[in-house]
N, C-alpha and C positions, 0 to 999 in steps of 0.2 A: 824325492823320497816322501816329502810331506804331502805332495799332490797325490801320489799313489795311495798313501795311507788314508787320505780324505775320501778318495773314490771308493776304497774298500769299505770304509765305515758307512758311506752312503748306500752302497750296494747291500750290505748286511741289514741296515735299517729298513730298506725297501722290501727285502725278502721277508723280514720279520713282520712288517706291517701288512703286506699284501699277500704273503704266502698262503694263508688259509683260504682267502677269497679266490685266489688263482687256482688252488687245488680243487675247491668246490665247483668252480666253473668248468674245469677240465673234466671232472667226473660227470657233470650234467650233460655236457656235449657228447661224451663217450656213450653214456647211457642212451641218449636220444638216437645216436647213429646206429648203435647195435640193435635197439628195439625196433627201429624203422626197417632195418634190413631183414630181421626175422619176421616181422609182420608182413612185409611185401612178399617174401618167399613163401610164407604160409598161405597168402592170398593166391598163389599160383601164377605170378608174373614170370619174370626171367629167372634163370637159375642163380644169377648173381645180380640182384636188384640194387646196384649201388646208387641208382638215382634216388631211391627212397632214403638211403642213408645220407646222401649228400644234401638232399632237401632238408631233412631234419637237422643236420649239422649247421646249415646256413640259416635256418629259421630261428633256432633257439637263441634268443638275445639275452642281454643282461637284464632287461626288464620284461615283465609279462605283457605290458602294453606294446612294447616294441616287437615282441614275438607275434602278437596278433596282427599288427600292421605288416610285418614282414611276411606272414603267411598269406595274407590277401594279395599282396603284390606279386609274390612268387607264383602262386597258383594261377593268377590271371595271366602272367607272362608266359607260362608254359602252355596253358590252354590256347592262348592266342597264337603262339608259335606253331603248335600242332595243327590248329585250324588253318593257318596260312599254308602250311606244307601239304595238308590233305587237299585243300582247294587247288593248289598249284599242280599237284600230282594228277588230278582229274583231267587236266587240260594239256599239260606239257610233261616231258620227261626231265631227267636230270642232265642239264647242260650248263655250260658256263653262264649263258645269258639268263637261264631260269634261276640259277643260283643267285646271280646279281639282282634279279627281279624280286625274289622273295626276301632277300636281305633288305632291299630298299623299302618294300611294302611293310615289312615287320618293324623296321625302325620308325617309319612314319606313324604307324599305328601306336607303337609304344610311346612316342613323343606326344601324340594326341591324348593318350590316357595318362600322361605324366607319371610314368613308372619309375622315373628317377634312376637309382643305381641298378634297377632290374631291367633297364631298357634292353641291354644286350642279351638278356635271357630269351627274348622273343626270337630274334634271328638265329640264335644258337639252337634252340629247340626246333625251329623250322628246318634248318640245314641238316640236322641229324636225322629227322624223320624223312625228309626228301631223299637223302642219301640211302636210307634203308628201304626205299621203295614207296614212300608216301603213306597211304592208308594201310590199315590192317592191324595185325597184332602188335607191331612195334609201336605204332602211334598210341594204341589203347594202353599198352603197358606203361608207356612214359607218363601218360596222364594219371593212371592208377597209382603208379609209384610216387608221383609228386603229391597226390592227395593223401596217400598213406604217410609219407614222410612229414607232410604238413600237419596231419592229425596227430601223429606221434610227438612231434615237436611241441605242439600246443599242450598235449596231455602231460608231457614231462614238465613243462613250465608250471602246470597247475598242481601236479602231485609233488614236485620238488621245487618249490618257489625259491628264487634267489633272495638272499638277505638284502634288505635295503642298503644302498651304498652311502648312507649318511656318514658312517664312520670314516670311510676312505676319503670322502669329500672334506671332512673336517681335518684329516691329516694333511691333505693337499693345501688347505688354507694355512695350516700351521707351518708347513714347510716354506710357503711363500713369505710368511712373516719372519721366519728364521733367516731366510736369505737377506732380507732387508736389515735385520739385526746384525748379522754377520758382517755386512759391509760397514755398518756404523761402528762395530768393534774395531775393524781395521783402520777406519778413519781416526778413532780415538788413539789407537796405538801409534799411528804415524804422527799425530799432533804432539804426543808426549815425547817422541824422539827428536823431532826437528821442526823447523818452520815449514809452512806449507808453500810449495811451489805451484805455479799455475798449471803446469803439465800434470802434476800429481792430482790436483783438485779436478781437472778435466777428466782424468782417468776415473775418479770416483763417480763423476757424473755419467760417464759412459757405462760403468758397471751398473749403476742404478737404472739406467734406461734398459739394459739387458734384462734386469730382474723384473721390471714392470711389464716387459713384453710377455712374460710367462703368465700374466694374470688371465689372459684369454683361455689358456688351457685349464687353469684352475676353475674358471667360471663354467667351462664345459663339464667338468667333473661335478660341480654343484648341480648343474642342470640334469645330469644323469642320475644323481642321487634323488632328485625330485621325481623324475620319471620312474625310477625303480619302485616308488611307492604306489603308483597307479595300478589298480586292480591286483595288488599284491596282498594276499591274505596275511603275510607276516607283518604287514604295516598296519593292519586293522587295530584300532584302539591305541596306537602308538603316536605320540605327539610329533607333528611334522616340524622339525627344527631346521629345515633347509632355508627358510627366510632369515634365520639368525646367522647361518653360515654366509649367505649372500651379503647381508648388511655388513658383516665383519670383513669380508673380502673387499667390499667397496671402501670401507674405512681405511684399510691398509693401502689400497690403491691411492686414495686421496692423500694419505700421509706420505706416500712415496713421491707424489707430485710436489708436495710442500718441501720435502727434503731436496728435491732437485733445485728448488730456488735457493735453499741453504748452500748447497754445493756450488751453485753458480755464483753466489755472493763470495764464497771463499776463493773461487778461481779468479774472479774479477778483482777481489781485494788484494790478491797476491801481487798485483802489479801497480797498486795505488799507494802513494806515500802521503803521510800526514805532514812531514817536513823532509827536507833533504837528508837529514841525519838518521831518520828512523822509518824504515819501510814498514808497512802494515803487516803485523804478524811476526816479524823477525826481530829478535832481540827483546820482545815483550813476553817474558816467561810467564808472569801471572795470567796474562790474557790467553796465551796458548794452553796453559794448564787448565784454566777454567773451561775453555772450549773443549778440551779433551774429556774432561769430566762430564760435560753436558752430552757429548756424543755417546759416552759409555752408558749414561743414565737413559738416554733415548733408546739405545740398543736393548737395554733391559725392559723398558716399557713396551717396546714393539714386540719383543719376544713373549712377555707376559700377556699382552693383548691377544696375540695369536694363539697362545695356550688356552686362554679363556674362551675364544671363539670355538676352538676344537672341543673343549669340554662342554660348551653349550650344545653342540651337536649331539653329545652323549647325555644331555640333560643333567650335567654335573658341573655347571658353571659357577655356582655360588661360592664354592670353596676357593676359586681363583680370583674372585673380585677384589678381595682385600690385598692380595699380592700386587695386582695391577694398580690399585690406589696408592700403595706405598711407593711403587716405582714412579708413578706420575708426580707424587709429592717431591721425590728426589730430583726429578727433572725441573720442577718449578723452582726449587732452591738453587739448582745450578744455573738456571736462567737468570734469576735475580742477581747472583754473583757476577755472571757474565755481563749483565746490563750495567752494573756499576762500573765495571772496567771499561765498557765501551762508551761511556758518557764522554762526549767531546762537544765543543762548541761548533755547531754547524757552520758558522761564519768562518771558522778557521780551516775546516777541511770538509768542503761540501761533498766531495766524492766519497770519503770514508763514512760520513754521516748517512748518506743514502744506502751504501752497501750494508752497513751494520744494521740499519733499520730494516732492510729486506731480510737479513739473516734472522733477526729476532722475530719478525713477522712470520717467517717460515716455521720457526720453532713453535710459535703460538698456534699456528694452524695444525701442526702435528698433535699438540696437546688437546685441541678441540676434537680432533677425529678419534683420539684414543680415550676420551673422557669416560671413566668407569661409571659414574653416577648416571650420566646421560644414557649410556648403553643399557644399564640396568632398567631404567624407566622404559626405554623403547622395547626391550625384550619382554618385559612384563606386559606392556600394552599389546604387542603382537600376540602373545600367548593368550591373553584375555579375549582378544578378538577371535582367535581360532577356537577357543572353548565355547564362545558364544555361538559361533557358526555350527559347532557340533550339537549344542543344545537346541538350536533352531531346527536342525535336521531331525533330531530325535522327536521334537514336538510335532513337526510336520508328519512324521511317520505315525505318531500316536493319534493325531487328528484323523489321518486316513483310515486307520483301523477302527476308530470310534464311529466315523461316518459310515463305513461299510456295515458295521454291526447295526447301526440305526436304520439304514436302508432296508436291510434284511428283516429287522423287527417290524418296520412299518409296512412292509409289503407281504401280506399273507401268502400270495401266490408263490413267491420265491421260497418262503419257509416251507410250504407244502411240497414243493418240488424237491427240496433237499431232504425232507423226511420220508416221502413216498417210497423210495426204493427199500428202505429198512423195514417199512410196514408190510411190504409184500413178501418178504423172505419166508415167514412161517407158512404161507399158503402153498409153497412149492412142494 
C-alpha cells in the first residue's frame, strides 16, 4: 500500500512539473505536421502527401539547433535514396537482386556520409521509389514533400520556439538529490530502531549504487537544457545557468561516492568487535543515536543543496543559501558528537579505529562537496565570467560598426555610390 501511494505521488509530481512542457511540445508537433500536409497539398503533389507531414513531425526537435541538424540529415538521406533508385531504374528493373543491390549501395553511401540515425532513410526511400517505377512523378513528389516538410518544420521552430529546458533540468537534479536524501532518511530510521547488521548495511550500499547510476540520465537532461538555448530567441538576454546545474550535479555525485565509503564502513564495522563482550554498534545506544542524528542531518543538507541547485537554475538561489548553511552547521555539530563517541585507542582496536576513521573521512568529504560558501563563490565567479564574455561580444560588435562607418567615411567613392541613387530620383 505504501509503495503504491509513493508511486502515485511521484506520478502526480511528474505530471505537475512536466505537464505544461509536454502539452506545448505536442501542440508544436501537431502544428508542424498539419501545416506541412496542407503546404504539400497546395503545392500540387499527391492527394495525400503524408511524407511531408511525417518529415515535419520527425524534424521538429526539442531544440532549434537540433531541428536544423535533423533537417539537413533527413533531406540528404531522402535525396540520396531517390538518386540511387532513379539510377538503378535506368539500368535494371525491380527484381530481388536489384532490391538487394540498392539496399547495399544505399547503406554504404549513408555510412560514408555518417548519417547516423538517418542511415536507414536512404534505402527506405530508394526501395519505395524503385517499387513505384523508379523515376517520374513519384520520385519528384517524394523529394518535394520532404523539402516542404523540412521547411515547415524549421519555420515552426522559428515562429514557435521551445522554451529552454533549464527548469526541467534543474528539477531532474533536485530529484536526484532527493533520492540520496531519502536513502539517508531510511538509514537514520533504521539506526534509531536497532543495531546495524552487515546485510542491511550492504543493502544501503546497493541502493546508493542504483541511485548514482541515474546520474547519467540527469546529465543528459542538463546537456539538452544547454542545447535548447542554442539559436533560441527565447534564450536571448537570459543568463545561462546550465553550468551551475552541471556543477551541482557533479557535487551530488561526489557526495554519493563519499557516502558509499560511509556505508561500506558501517557494513564492515558490523562484523568487527572491540572486545568479546561488545560488538561494534550493538549495545552502544549513544553511538547509534549519534550516528542516526548525523544521517538525518546529512539527508537535510543533501536535500537543501539539491533545492539550491534547482533554484540557481531559475536564478533564485540566494534565498536557499542560508537554509543550506544551517543544515551544514547541524551536520558539523552531529559529526563532532559522533567523533567524541568514536574516540578509542588505536592500539586497543586497530580494526575499529580504521573503520571509524574511514567513516568520519567520508562525512568530511560530503561536507566539502556541499559547502555553501564555496558554492556561492564559484557560482559568482562563473556568472562574472559569463557577463564578461557578453561584454566582450558587445564591444566587438560595437568596434565592427565603428570600423565600418570609418571605412565609409574615409572612402569618398563608397559614399558617392550610396548617395547617387537618391540624387537621380528627381530626374525621372
